[in-house]
DOLUM-835511 format. One line per field, with one value per residue (C-alpha): residue in three letters; residue number from 1; x, y, z. Coordinates in pm, whole numbers, plus 32768, in hexadecimal, padded with zeros to 4 digits. Layout:
BEGIN
residuo	c(ALA,...)
num	c(NUM,...)
X	c(X,...)
Y	c(Y,...)
Z	c(Z,...)
This chain:
BEGIN
residuo	c(MET,ILE,TRP,ASP,PHE,GLY,LYS,THR,ILE,GLN,MET,LEU,SER,VAL,ILE,LEU,ASP,TYR,VAL,ASP,ASN,PHE,SER,GLY,LYS,ASP,GLU,GLU,ARG,LYS,ALA,THR,LEU,VAL,VAL,SER,PRO,SER,SER,LEU,THR,LEU,ASN,TRP,GLU,ASN,GLU,ALA,LYS,LYS,PHE,ALA,GLU,ASN,LEU,LYS,VAL,LEU,VAL,ILE,ARG,GLY,THR,LEU,SER,GLU,ARG,LYS,LYS,GLN,ILE,SER,LYS,ILE,GLY,GLU,TYR,ASP,LEU,VAL,ILE,THR,SER,TYR,ASP,LEU,LEU,LYS,ARG,ASP,ILE,GLU,ILE,TYR,LYS,GLU,LYS,ASN,TYR,GLN,PHE,ARG,TYR,ILE,ILE,ALA,ASP,GLU,ALA,GLN,TYR,LEU,LYS,ASN,SER,ASN,THR,GLN,ASN,ALA,LYS,ALA,ILE,LYS,GLN,ILE,LYS,ALA,VAL,THR,ARG,TYR,ALA,LEU,THR,GLY,THR,PRO,ILE,GLU,ASN,SER,LEU,ALA,GLU,LEU,TRP,SER,ILE,PHE,ASP,TYR,ILE,MET,PRO,GLY,TYR,LEU,PHE,SER,TYR,LYS,ASP,PHE,LYS,ALA,ILE,TYR,GLU,THR,PRO,ILE,VAL,LYS,ASP,ASN,ASP,LYS,ARG,ALA,MET,GLU,LYS,LEU,LYS,MET,LEU,ILE,GLU,PRO,PHE,VAL,LEU,ARG,ARG,CYS,LYS,LYS,ASP,VAL,LEU,LYS,GLU,LEU,PRO,GLU,LYS,THR,VAL,THR,VAL,LEU,SER,ASN,GLU,MET,GLU,GLU,GLU,GLN,LYS,ASN,ILE,TYR,ILE,SER,TYR,LEU,THR,GLN,ALA,LYS,GLN,GLU,ILE,ALA,GLU,GLN,ILE,ASP,ILE,ASN,GLY,LEU,GLU,LYS,SER,HIS,ILE,LYS,ILE,LEU,ALA,ALA,LEU,THR,ARG,LEU,ARG,GLN,ILE,CYS,CYS,HIS,PRO,SER,LEU,PHE,ILE,GLU,ASN,TYR,ASP,GLY,GLY,SER,SER,LYS,LEU,GLU,GLN,CYS,ILE,GLU,ILE,ILE,GLU,GLU,ALA,THR,ASN,GLY,GLY,HIS,LYS,ILE,LEU,LEU,PHE,SER,GLY,TYR,THR,SER,MET,PHE,SER,ILE,ILE,GLN,LYS,GLU,LEU,GLU,LYS,ARG,ASN,ILE,LYS,TYR,PHE,LYS,LEU,THR,GLY,SER,THR,LYS,VAL,ASP,GLU,ARG,ILE,GLU,LEU,VAL,ASP,GLU,PHE,ASN,GLU,ASN,PRO,LYS,ILE,LYS,VAL,PHE,LEU,ILE,SER,LEU,LYS,ALA,GLY,GLY,THR,GLY,LEU,ASN,LEU,THR,GLY,ALA,ASP,MET,VAL,ILE,HIS,TYR,ASP,PRO,TRP,TRP,ASN,ILE,GLY,ALA,GLU,ASN,GLN,ALA,THR,ASP,ARG,ALA,TYR,ARG,ILE,GLY,GLN,LYS,ASN,ASN,VAL,GLN,VAL,TYR,LYS,LEU,ILE,THR,LYS,ASN,SER,ILE,GLU,GLU,LYS,ILE,TYR,GLU,LEU,GLN,LYS,LYS,LYS,ALA,GLU,LEU,VAL,GLU,ASN,MET,LEU,SER,ILE,LYS,THR,SER,PHE,ILE,ASN,LYS,LEU,SER,LYS,ASP,ASP,ILE,MET,ASN,LEU,PHE,ASN)
num	c(1,2,3,4,5,6,7,8,9,10,11,12,13,14,15,16,17,18,19,20,21,22,23,24,25,26,27,28,29,30,31,32,33,34,35,36,37,38,39,40,41,42,43,44,45,46,47,48,49,50,51,52,53,54,55,56,57,58,59,60,61,62,63,64,65,66,67,68,69,70,71,72,73,74,75,76,77,78,79,80,81,82,83,84,85,86,87,88,89,90,91,92,93,94,95,96,97,98,99,100,101,102,103,104,105,106,107,108,109,110,111,112,113,114,115,116,117,118,119,120,121,122,123,124,125,126,127,128,129,130,131,132,133,134,135,136,137,138,139,140,141,142,143,144,145,146,147,148,149,150,151,152,153,154,155,156,157,158,159,160,161,162,163,164,165,166,167,168,169,170,171,172,173,174,175,176,177,178,179,180,181,182,183,184,185,186,187,188,189,190,191,192,193,194,195,196,197,198,199,200,201,202,203,204,205,206,207,208,209,210,211,212,213,214,215,216,217,218,219,220,221,222,223,224,225,226,227,228,229,230,231,232,233,234,235,236,237,238,239,240,241,242,243,244,245,246,247,248,249,250,251,252,253,254,255,256,257,258,259,260,261,262,263,264,265,266,267,268,269,270,271,272,273,274,275,276,277,278,279,280,281,282,283,284,285,286,287,288,289,290,291,292,293,294,295,296,297,298,299,300,301,302,303,304,305,306,307,308,309,310,311,312,313,314,315,316,317,318,319,320,321,322,323,324,325,326,327,328,329,330,331,332,333,334,335,336,337,338,339,340,341,342,343,344,345,346,347,348,349,350,351,352,353,354,355,356,357,358,359,360,361,362,363,364,365,366,367,368,369,370,371,372,373,374,375,376,377,378,379,380,381,382,383,384,385,386,387,388,389,390,391,392,393,394,395,396,397,398,399,400,401,402,403,404,405,406,407,408,409,410,411,412,413,414,415,416,417,418,419,420,421,422,423,424,425,426,427,428,429,430,431,432,433,434,435,436,437,438,439,440,441,442,443,444,445)
X	c(6F7B,6E6D,6E2E,6D3B,6C4F,6C71,6DC0,6E3F,6D02,6CDD,6E3B,6E0D,6CDC,6DAD,6EBA,6DBA,6D0B,6E55,6EAB,6D4F,6D2C,6E8C,6E7E,6FF1,6FD1,70A7,7187,720E,714C,71FB,71FB,7190,7282,71FD,72F3,727C,7302,738E,7278,7172,7208,7155,7018,7021,7058,6F32,6E4C,6EAA,6E57,6D0C,6C92,6D5C,6DAC,6DF4,6F28,707D,7124,7294,7311,7482,7528,764B,77C2,7867,78A0,7736,76B8,778F,76EB,7591,75CE,764D,74F8,7421,73A5,72EA,720C,70F1,7131,7284,7298,73CE,741F,74BE,75E4,7623,75EC,7700,77E7,7786,775F,7898,780B,76C7,778B,786A,7738,76A6,7542,7421,72E8,7183,7140,721F,7162,71FC,712D,7134,71D4,7226,7361,73CE,738C,74FE,7578,76E2,76B7,7729,75BD,7557,768C,766C,74FD,7526,7620,7522,7488,730E,71FC,7126,7181,7099,70C9,6FE4,6FD8,6EED,6FC7,7046,70B9,713F,7225,7256,71F2,734C,72C6,71B1,72B4,738C,726B,7215,7383,736A,721E,725D,73C4,73D6,725E,7276,73C3,7508,74E2,7591,748A,736C,73D7,73EA,72A4,71C7,7254,72D3,71AA,70AE,714D,71E1,70ED,6FAF,6FA4,6E4A,6EA2,6FD5,6F08,6DF8,6EF4,6FA9,6E5F,6DFC,6F44,6F2F,6DB8,6DAC,6EAC,6E23,6D0E,6C80,6B8E,6AE3,6A1D,68ED,68EA,6924,689A,674B,66FE,6836,67D5,67F4,693B,692F,6A63,6A6F,6B80,6BA3,6C5F,6D1A,6DC2,6F19,6F3A,6FE7,7140,712B,70BE,71DD,72D7,723C,7240,73A5,7425,7357,73E9,754B,7518,747A,75A3,76A3,75F6,75DF,7752,77AB,76F0,778C,78EB,78DB,77AA,766C,76F5,780D,772A,7638,76CC,76C0,755B,74E8,758B,74DD,738A,73BB,73FD,72C1,71F4,728A,722B,70C4,70CA,717D,72A6,7358,739D,74D4,74E0,757E,74DB,73A3,7299,717E,7053,6FE0,6E83,6E88,6EE6,6DCC,6CD8,6D4E,6D36,6BDD,6B68,6C02,6B66,6A0D,6A28,6AAC,69A4,68A7,6930,69F9,6B4E,6C49,6D6C,6E4B,6F48,706B,719C,7268,72A2,7336,71D9,715F,7229,7172,701D,706A,709E,6F4A,6EA0,6F44,6ED0,6D6C,6D9B,6D50,6DEF,6EAA,6F95,70AB,713A,7269,737F,7437,7317,7376,72B0,7221,71CD,7104,701B,6FEF,6FA2,6EA5,6DEF,6DDA,6D6C,6C51,6BDF,6C26,6B20,6C01,6D06,6C6C,6D7C,6E80,6F9B,7029,7146,70BD,71E2,71FD,708B,6FE5,6FCD,6F8E,6ECD,6D66,6CE7,6B6F,6B53,6B71,6A58,6B0C,6C4A,6D0C,6E1A,6EDC,6FA5,6F70,7061,70CD,7038,6EC3,6ED5,6FA7,6EA4,6D8C,6E45,6E71,6CFF,6CB3,6D52,6BFD,6B1B,6B32,6A93,6A0D,69B9,6859,6848,6846,69A6,69ED,6B31,6BBF,6CD4,6D6E,6DE5,6E82,6DF8,6EDB,6FFA,70C0,6FB9,6EB3,6FAB,6FE6,6E71,6E3B,6F63,6ECC,6D89,6E3A,6F19,6E01,6D36,6E4B,6E75,6CFD,6CE1,6DF4,6DD4,6C85,6D1E,6D0C,6E76,6F65,70CC,71BE,7292,73AB,72FE,735F,7408,72BC,720D,7314,7317,719C,71BC,726D,7164)
Y	c(C189,C293,C389,C495,C537,C589,C4DF,C5B7,C5AD,C438,C3F3,C4D8,C407,C2CA,C362,C3EE,C29E,C1F3,C2F5,C2FF,C185,C129,C047,C02C,BEC0,BE18,BF26,C083,C192,C1FB,C344,C36F,C40B,C4DB,C52C,C637,C742,C860,C944,C865,C829,C952,C8EF,C79D,C84F,C939,C81E,C757,C880,C8AD,C744,C684,C77E,C66D,C5FA,C66D,C6EC,C72A,C7CD,C787,C8CC,C9B8,C97F,C829,C84B,C8B7,C792,C69D,C715,C6FC,C59E,C52C,C589,C4D4,C3E1,C4FD,C53F,C497,C530,C594,C658,C685,C6C7,C5E6,C6D3,C6CF,C558,C506,C5F1,C563,C3F3,C38B,C430,C36B,C228,C271,C29D,C15A,C1E0,C10C,C1CF,C152,C1EB,C291,C362,C3D6,C502,C55F,C40E,C463,C4F4,C387,C340,C30A,C1F1,C25E,C3B7,C40A,C454,C2EF,C250,C315,C2D4,C160,C14F,C1C9,C0B2,C0AD,BFB1,C032,C103,C1E9,C2A9,C3CF,C45C,C4F8,C482,C31D,C319,C45A,C3E1,C268,C124,C121,C22E,C148,C038,C128,C18C,C01E,BFD4,C0CB,C042,BECF,BE88,BD65,BD45,BDB2,BCF9,BDA5,BEC2,BDF5,BCE2,BDDD,BE86,BD3D,BCAC,BDE4,BF33,BEDB,BDFE,BF01,C040,BFC0,BEAD,BF16,BDB5,BD9B,BC5D,BCF9,BE2F,BD6C,BC9A,BDCF,BE74,BD3D,BD45,BEAF,BEDE,BE47,BF45,C07D,C157,C258,C35E,C43F,C577,C4F2,C3C4,C464,C5C2,C5B2,C712,C7AF,C8BC,C880,C8A0,C905,C8DA,C9A5,C99B,CAF3,CB0D,CC3E,CC8A,CD27,CE8C,CEBC,CF16,CE08,CD09,CD63,CD37,CBE7,CB5F,CBD6,CB33,C9F6,C9C7,C9F7,C919,C7FC,C7E9,C802,C6F7,C604,C632,C613,C4C8,C43E,C494,C44F,C372,C3B1,C371,C472,C57A,C5A9,C6F2,C78A,C714,C79A,C8EC,C909,C8A9,C9A3,CABC,CA69,CA68,CBB6,CC55,CBE7,CC8B,CDC8,CDE2,CED6,CDB1,CD70,CE7B,CFBC,D106,D05B,D168,D0AB,D00D,CEBA,CE41,CD61,CE7E,CF54,CE35,CDF8,CF65,CF80,CE57,CEE8,D040,CFB3,CEBF,CFB3,D0B4,CFA3,CF66,CE29,CDD0,CD1E,CC2C,CC4E,CB36,CB33,CA5A,CB95,CC7F,CD7C,CD9C,CE30,CF6F,CFB1,CF63,D034,D16D,D138,D107,D23E,D30B,D2A6,D2D3,D163,D0F5,CFAB,CEC4,CDED,CCA1,CBF9,CB0F,CC30,CC81,CC27,CB19,CBF8,CD04,CC05,CBCF,CD44,CD82,CC65,CCDB,CE45,CDE6,CD13,CE24,CF6B,CFBB,D0C7,CFC7,CF49,CE7A,CD83,CD3D,CBE7,CB1F,C9C9,C910,C9E2,CA08,C8DA,C822,C860,C9A7,C9E4,CB03,CADF,CC5A,CC3B,CBBF,CBD2,CB29,CB84,CAA1,CB93,CA83,C909,C824,C6CE,C628,C668,C5D8,C703,C7EC,C73B,C754,C8C8,C8F2,C840,C95D,CA04,C8D6,C82E,C817,C96D,C9E3,CA77,CAF7,CA51,CA4C,CAAF,CA2C,CABD,CA1A,CB06,CA51,CAF8,CA6B,C9C8,C9B4,C8CF,C90E,C84F,C730,C72F,C72F,C608,C54F,C585,C4DE,C3C1,C369,C39D,C28E,C18D,C1E0,C1E4,C088,C004,C0BE,C16F,C2C5,C402,C45C,C454,C3FB,C431,C2FD,C2CB,C356,C2C3,C392,C3AA,C423,C531,C5AA,C5BB,C6C0,C7A0,C77F)
Z	c(23CF,23DE,22C7,2259,234E,24C3,24FD,261D,26ED,26B6,2736,2862,28B9,28AF,298F,2A83,2A9A,2AF0,2BFD,2C9B,2CA9,2D10,2E41,2E8C,2EF9,2DF5,2D67,2D8E,2CDB,2B9C,2AE3,2979,2881,275F,2649,2557,246B,253C,24C1,2568,26C1,275C,26A7,275B,28A6,2867,27FA,2931,2A11,295F,2945,2A4E,2B5E,2C5F,2BA3,2C1F,2AE3,2A9A,2959,2917,28A8,28E4,28EA,2900,2A78,2AAB,29DF,2AA5,2BE9,2B4F,2AC9,2C22,2CB3,2BB1,2CBB,2D65,2C38,2B79,2A25,299A,2855,277E,2613,250F,24FD,2675,2696,259E,265F,27B2,275B,281E,2959,293A,2902,2A2D,2B0C,2A7C,2A84,2A14,29BA,29C0,286C,276F,2672,252B,24C3,2352,231B,21B2,2254,2269,20FA,20B2,2190,2165,2204,2365,23BF,2372,240C,2552,2598,2556,2675,2776,2845,286C,28B2,2793,2665,25A4,2461,2416,22B7,21BE,209E,20D6,1F6B,1ED1,1DBE,1DC8,1E72,1F12,1FFE,2075,20B3,217D,2260,229E,22DD,2400,2483,244B,23DC,22EA,22B8,214C,2123,20C2,1FCD,1EC2,1EE1,1F02,1DC1,1D04,1D8A,1D97,1D2A,1BCE,1B69,1BE6,1B62,1A1D,19BE,1A76,1B09,1BAB,1C68,1D0A,1D56,1E08,1EC8,1F49,1FA2,2067,2126,2196,21CE,232E,23A5,2301,238C,22A0,231D,2220,2269,21B1,2297,23EB,23CB,2322,2399,22FE,21FE,208A,1FCD,1E5F,1D83,1C42,1B3A,1A9C,1952,18DA,178D,177D,1706,15B5,163C,1748,1643,1557,1673,16CF,156A,1531,166E,1632,14D5,1556,1689,15C6,14DA,15F2,16C5,15A1,1559,16CA,16E9,15A9,1621,1798,17BF,1880,19DF,19BD,1925,1A48,1AC4,1969,1936,1A85,1A42,18F1,1982,1A9C,19A4,18E3,1A22,1A8A,193E,1979,1AD2,1A64,1974,1A5E,1B49,1A7A,1969,19E5,1986,1900,18FE,1859,18FF,1977,192B,1A5C,1B43,1AB7,1AE5,1C49,1CB3,1C18,1CE9,1E25,1DF1,1DB6,1ED7,1FDA,1F78,1FBD,211A,20D2,2160,2081,209A,1F67,1F2F,1E3D,1E0A,1DC2,1EE5,1DF1,1D5D,1EA2,1E7D,1D35,1DCC,1F00,1E2A,1D89,1ED9,1F67,1E3A,1E93,200A,204B,2191,218F,224C,21B9,222D,218E,21F6,2298,2383,24E9,259C,26AE,25AD,24E5,260C,2642,24D3,24C9,2601,258E,242E,24BB,25A9,24F2,23E6,2352,22DB,2199,20EF,216C,2075,20C8,2034,1FD6,2072,21AE,21FB,2161,22AE,241F,2405,246D,2398,23AC,23A7,222C,214F,2001,1F85,1E4C,1DBE,1CE6,1C36,1C25,1CDE,1C61,1D92,1DB5,1F16,1F7E,1EE6,1F9F,20E8,20AE,2065,21AA,226F,223E,220D,2362,24B9,251E,23BF,23BF,2259,2106,2074,1F0B,1E73,1D32,1C68,1B6A,1A32,1902,17BB,16BA,17B0,1892,199F,18DA,18B8,1A2F,1A72,1986,1A20,1B7A,1B0D,1A5A,1B80,1C7D,1BD0,1C01,1D71,1DA7,1D11,1DF1,1F3A,1F26,1F5D,1E92,1E5E,1D3D,1CFA,1BDF,1BC6,1ACE,199D,184E,1743,1689,17C6,17FB,1693,169E,17B1,16B6,15A6)
């Protein structure tokens, strides 16, 4: 498993080395299969053309009949690229052809975090000499995700999930068992390669991360307190009646509402005509930065927030692009290229989930995280769209946090969980795993 910095280029080097040095004496040359989110398939193709132009590349796409023809010709190519979604649809075709690949590469391997999904089941049926998993967030929510990735790379190495949970997950997460933690770390370390920017790119410019607090306006604050009081009582009653496990949807909905109020109450309150201190703070930063010649990536977990921000940008004649889950794959590439090259486009609004991976946006030298996400690893991956190979300027990162709100709780939870994962796996990510009732009620304080 490889995570953190330079994953795509590193794997292309491995594939290219195999192809260039293949002698053909003892075996037939095999293709490599890359399985990625659909939004990144063209990115792999472009990176291969740029850094490994000698490779014969095939991207599986189109209708079922078109894909069948493409899959039948896999033997003519060095690198075959498909998506998780298409692989699970086409898995019977691959099995029928009985292909064995030299390498199979699961890009953004957190897509395999649930071993019961069709994504995980399909990719495990593909035959390959060597398996790789590439991810910037090997653990997003629980240690079960780490087990699932290893179950793809080396089935059985970390035992059945039932045994893994009993021996490692429960003692580590619930009891902070240092011995179990060290034993698990010892087991996985030989098979994990971590590359950090600070280790491999000494010449990369500086990155400064600043947490900026904002205080809710009076009307916004009154709405927040009113909803918080109501939600806290309802959640406590829900847990008492139905238990913690059956209350998760209700809890998540309440937390989402509180987070939306911090962003802008109009995200769920119709006809709200008041202000948002965070929005004012954000626009102030953007105005000052763009006037100073900076280009900005603005991430949010709420795409509905973008329509509000867009109106403010248009009032100020600030040109922007937007990328969300509905943006087509080929359009993503076009937007990225033009943003990097066109000095007139100052701001790129990007959905955290849709644009947190696979984009090279070194044209920007400032990143704004409008709202905190539970998983700081996802935030870091988003930041790295700007802070990567090719960046010539220092990068300023702003995290906007509303004081005396759920956002401060999320930020503290990030740091608390990150410490546990750092101790065990030496990575800077966080996960929210089966919080206790006290932990959950604390979020509503």
